[in-house]
C-alpha positions as CSV (number, residue, x, y, z in Angstrom):
1,M,-162.2,-184.1,80.1
2,C,-162.5,-185.3,76.5
3,E,-165.1,-183.9,74.1
4,L,-167.5,-185.8,71.9
5,L,-169.4,-185.0,68.8
6,A,-171.9,-187.1,66.7
7,M,-174.3,-186.7,63.9
8,S,-177.2,-188.7,62.5
9,S,-178.9,-187.5,59.3
10,R,-181.7,-188.7,57.0
11,V,-179.5,-188.4,53.8
12,P,-175.7,-188.4,53.8
13,A,-174.1,-185.1,54.7
14,T,-170.6,-183.7,54.3
15,V,-169.2,-183.0,57.7
16,R,-166.1,-180.8,57.8
17,L,-164.6,-181.0,61.3
18,S,-161.9,-178.7,62.6
19,L,-161.0,-180.9,65.5
20,G,-158.5,-178.4,66.8
21,E,-161.3,-175.9,67.1
22,L,-163.5,-178.5,68.7
23,A,-160.8,-179.0,71.3
24,R,-160.4,-175.3,71.9
25,H,-164.1,-174.8,72.5
26,G,-164.6,-173.3,76.0
27,G,-161.0,-172.4,76.3
28,L,-159.8,-176.0,76.8
29,T,-156.8,-175.8,74.5
30,G,-154.3,-177.4,76.8
31,P,-156.0,-180.5,78.0
32,H,-157.1,-181.9,74.6
33,K,-153.7,-182.7,73.0
34,D,-153.5,-186.4,73.5
35,G,-155.1,-187.6,70.3
36,W,-158.3,-187.4,68.3
37,G,-160.5,-189.6,66.0
38,V,-163.5,-189.5,63.7
39,G,-165.5,-192.2,62.1
40,F,-167.7,-191.8,59.0
41,Y,-170.2,-194.6,58.4
42,D,-170.7,-195.9,54.8
43,G,-173.4,-198.6,54.9
44,T,-172.4,-201.3,57.4
45,D,-168.7,-200.3,57.4
46,A,-167.0,-197.1,58.6
47,R,-164.0,-195.0,57.7
48,V,-162.1,-194.3,60.9
49,F,-159.3,-191.8,61.1
50,K,-157.2,-191.5,64.4
51,D,-154.0,-189.9,65.4
52,V,-152.0,-189.6,68.7
53,T,-151.0,-186.0,68.0
54,A,-152.9,-182.9,69.0
55,A,-155.7,-182.3,66.4
56,S,-154.4,-178.8,65.8
57,D,-151.0,-180.2,64.7
58,S,-152.1,-183.3,62.8
59,P,-151.7,-183.4,59.0
60,W,-154.6,-185.9,58.9
61,V,-157.1,-183.1,60.1
62,E,-155.9,-181.0,57.1
63,F,-156.5,-184.0,54.9
64,L,-160.0,-184.5,56.2
65,Q,-160.8,-180.9,55.7
66,R,-160.2,-181.3,52.0
67,Q,-162.2,-184.5,51.6
68,P,-166.0,-184.4,50.8
69,L,-166.8,-187.5,52.9
70,A,-170.6,-187.8,53.1
71,S,-172.1,-189.9,55.8
72,S,-175.4,-190.4,57.6
73,I,-173.6,-191.2,61.0
74,V,-170.5,-189.5,62.2
75,L,-168.7,-189.9,65.6
76,A,-165.8,-187.8,66.7
77,H,-163.6,-187.5,69.8
78,V,-160.8,-185.3,71.1
79,R,-158.8,-186.8,73.9
80,R,-157.4,-185.6,77.2
81,L,-155.4,-188.5,78.7
82,T,-156.6,-189.6,82.1
83,Q,-156.1,-193.4,81.9
84,G,-153.9,-195.5,79.6
85,T,-151.0,-194.4,77.4
86,R,-150.7,-192.1,74.5
87,T,-151.0,-194.7,71.7
88,L,-153.1,-195.1,68.6
89,A,-154.9,-198.0,70.2
90,S,-156.1,-195.7,72.9
91,C,-157.5,-193.1,70.6
92,Q,-161.2,-193.0,69.9
93,P,-163.7,-193.9,68.4
94,F,-163.0,-197.6,68.9
95,A,-164.2,-199.9,66.1
96,R,-165.1,-203.6,66.2
97,E,-167.0,-205.9,63.8
98,L,-170.1,-207.7,65.2
99,G,-172.9,-209.3,63.3
100,G,-171.4,-208.4,59.9
101,R,-171.2,-204.6,60.6
102,T,-168.8,-202.2,62.2
103,H,-169.7,-200.9,65.6
104,L,-168.2,-197.6,66.9
105,F,-167.9,-196.3,70.4
106,A,-166.4,-193.1,72.1
107,H,-166.5,-192.2,75.8
108,N,-165.9,-189.0,77.8
109,G,-165.2,-189.5,81.5
110,D,-163.0,-191.3,83.9
111,L,-164.3,-194.7,85.1
112,D,-163.0,-196.9,88.0
113,R,-161.6,-199.6,85.8
114,A,-161.0,-202.0,88.7
115,R,-164.8,-202.1,89.1
116,L,-165.7,-202.6,85.5
117,P,-167.2,-206.0,84.7
118,A,-164.9,-208.6,83.3
119,V,-165.0,-209.3,79.6
120,A,-166.0,-213.0,79.2
121,R,-165.4,-213.7,75.5
122,A,-162.1,-213.7,73.7
123,G,-163.6,-211.8,70.7
124,A,-164.1,-208.7,72.8
125,R,-160.7,-207.9,74.2
126,P,-159.2,-204.4,74.4
127,L,-156.3,-203.4,72.1
128,G,-155.2,-200.6,74.3
129,D,-155.2,-199.9,78.1
130,T,-158.0,-197.3,78.6
131,D,-161.1,-197.6,80.7
132,S,-163.1,-196.4,77.7
133,E,-162.1,-199.3,75.5
134,H,-162.6,-201.8,78.3
135,A,-166.2,-200.4,78.7
136,F,-166.8,-200.8,75.0
137,C,-165.7,-204.5,75.2
138,V,-168.2,-205.0,78.0
139,L,-170.9,-203.6,75.8
140,L,-169.9,-205.8,72.9
141,D,-169.9,-208.8,75.2
142,R,-173.6,-208.1,76.0
143,L,-174.5,-207.4,72.4
144,R,-172.7,-210.4,70.9
145,E,-175.5,-213.1,71.4
146,P,-178.3,-210.9,70.0
147,W,-176.3,-209.7,67.0
148,L,-175.2,-213.3,66.1
149,G,-178.7,-214.5,65.7
150,D,-180.5,-215.1,62.4
151,E,-181.9,-211.6,62.4
152,P,-180.5,-208.3,63.9
153,P,-181.8,-207.5,67.4
154,T,-184.9,-205.3,67.4
155,V,-184.6,-201.6,68.2
156,E,-186.2,-202.3,71.6
157,Q,-183.7,-205.0,72.4
158,R,-180.8,-202.8,71.5
159,I,-182.1,-199.9,73.6
160,A,-182.6,-202.2,76.6
161,I,-179.0,-203.6,76.3
162,V,-177.4,-200.2,75.9
163,G,-179.6,-198.7,78.7
164,E,-178.5,-201.5,81.1
165,F,-174.9,-201.0,80.1
166,A,-175.2,-197.2,80.8
167,A,-176.6,-198.0,84.2
168,T,-173.6,-200.2,84.9
169,L,-171.2,-197.4,84.1
170,R,-172.8,-194.5,86.0
171,P,-171.7,-195.6,89.5
172,L,-168.1,-195.9,88.3
173,G,-167.5,-192.3,87.2
174,P,-168.5,-189.9,84.4
175,A,-170.1,-192.0,81.7
176,N,-170.9,-189.9,78.7
177,F,-170.7,-192.0,75.6
178,L,-171.6,-192.3,71.9
179,Y,-172.2,-195.7,70.3
180,S,-173.5,-196.7,66.9
181,D,-174.2,-200.0,65.0
182,G,-174.4,-198.2,61.7
183,E,-178.2,-197.8,61.9
184,L,-178.9,-196.3,65.3
185,L,-176.9,-193.7,67.1
186,F,-176.9,-193.9,70.9
187,A,-175.9,-190.9,73.1
188,H,-175.8,-191.3,76.9
189,G,-175.4,-188.1,78.9
190,H,-174.2,-188.2,82.4
191,I,-171.9,-185.7,84.2
192,R,-168.7,-183.8,83.3
193,T,-166.3,-181.3,84.9
194,R,-167.9,-177.9,85.7
195,P,-166.1,-174.6,85.3
196,G,-166.2,-173.9,89.0
197,G,-164.9,-177.4,89.8
198,G,-166.4,-180.7,90.6
199,F,-168.8,-182.7,88.4
200,G,-172.4,-182.2,87.3
201,P,-174.8,-182.5,84.5
202,P,-175.2,-182.0,81.6
203,G,-172.7,-184.3,80.0
204,L,-174.1,-183.9,76.5
205,H,-176.3,-181.5,74.5
206,V,-178.5,-182.2,71.4
207,L,-179.6,-180.1,68.5
208,T,-182.1,-181.1,65.8
209,R,-182.5,-179.5,62.4
210,V,-185.1,-180.0,59.7
211,C,-184.7,-178.4,56.2
212,A,-187.9,-178.7,54.2
213,V,-186.4,-178.1,50.7
214,E,-182.7,-177.4,50.0
215,P,-180.6,-178.3,53.1
216,S,-178.9,-175.2,54.5
217,P,-175.4,-175.6,55.9
218,I,-174.9,-175.7,59.7
219,E,-172.0,-173.5,60.6
220,A,-170.3,-173.3,64.0
221,P,-166.8,-172.9,65.4
222,G,-165.0,-176.1,64.2
223,L,-168.0,-177.6,62.4
224,A,-169.7,-177.3,59.0
225,I,-172.4,-179.6,57.7
226,T,-173.6,-179.5,54.1
227,G,-176.4,-181.7,52.7
228,A,-175.2,-184.0,49.9
229,H,-178.7,-184.3,48.3
230,A,-181.6,-182.0,47.7
231,G,-184.9,-182.7,49.4
232,E,-185.9,-182.8,53.0
233,Q,-183.0,-183.3,55.4
234,R,-183.2,-184.1,59.1
235,V,-180.1,-183.9,61.3
236,V,-179.5,-184.7,65.0
237,L,-176.3,-183.4,66.4
238,V,-174.9,-184.4,69.8
239,A,-171.9,-182.6,71.5
240,S,-170.3,-182.3,74.9
241,V,-170.8,-178.6,74.8
242,P,-173.0,-176.4,72.5
243,L,-171.1,-175.5,69.3
244,S,-173.3,-172.6,68.2
245,T,-175.9,-170.2,69.5
246,E,-178.8,-172.3,68.2
247,G,-181.1,-174.2,70.5
248,W,-179.0,-176.9,71.9
249,A,-180.8,-178.8,74.7
250,P,-179.0,-180.5,77.5
251,L,-179.5,-184.2,78.1
252,A,-180.7,-185.1,81.6
253,E,-178.3,-186.9,83.9
254,G,-178.5,-190.5,82.9
255,E,-180.6,-189.9,79.8
256,L,-180.1,-192.2,76.8
257,L,-181.0,-190.6,73.4
258,V,-181.4,-192.8,70.3
259,A,-181.5,-191.4,66.8
260,R,-182.0,-193.0,63.4
261,A,-181.9,-191.3,60.0
262,G,-181.8,-187.8,61.5
263,A,-184.7,-188.3,63.9
264,I,-184.9,-189.0,67.6
265,V,-186.6,-192.3,68.1
266,A,-186.3,-192.7,71.8
267,R,-185.3,-190.8,74.9
268,V,-184.9,-193.0,78.0
269,A,-184.4,-191.5,81.4
């Protein structure tokens, strides 16, 4: 299966991702060679980098390692192809504009695409041919009316919509996903392949870090996070599998975690 990684922080942090290392975590070198992507939010927009090659062979990963891109929300994905073709349009995270801001989405799992709800509006059509992007378009379809109002939807409204969307996906297959509207980061943990075979929870893990004075770097295989400003820093990290020996906690099966500015604001079972 694919692997996911996301960060929400109080102040922008520089995230240096070795996506090749991320893919190799847990001895999964072979399956994760079908593309990768990472999105860095900057206000209401996001810089999104994607490639169809293996992350370990991509010159774009080397480029990103040299760039001090600071962001308060980051989403990353390394792909193992299960549905769709090996094209740039099928690499994640997917990005769409809605309500004057960029929305990002990345999914880890294998959904029964034939049972996914139809996308009603022409403004939310897939560019590629994956179950993951189709699912994102279903979510955008449900978010469209609230986001096109005079005011952005409330946090409670957004949590309700994303929670109902997650409940729609779970009967269709593994439904671990990350979604952000540039303010909130949503992480839904479900099930993923287990070392002994079959599927089971947890599908995602979370780590929180608070630095009272000078932010200390977070170092792990394939990951380094450095605060861009002095002062109190709060960070929420979400990953498919723990990336260090720190206290990563598993999300319960079907749990939706919501973070804003480096703090968890809701956990919905």
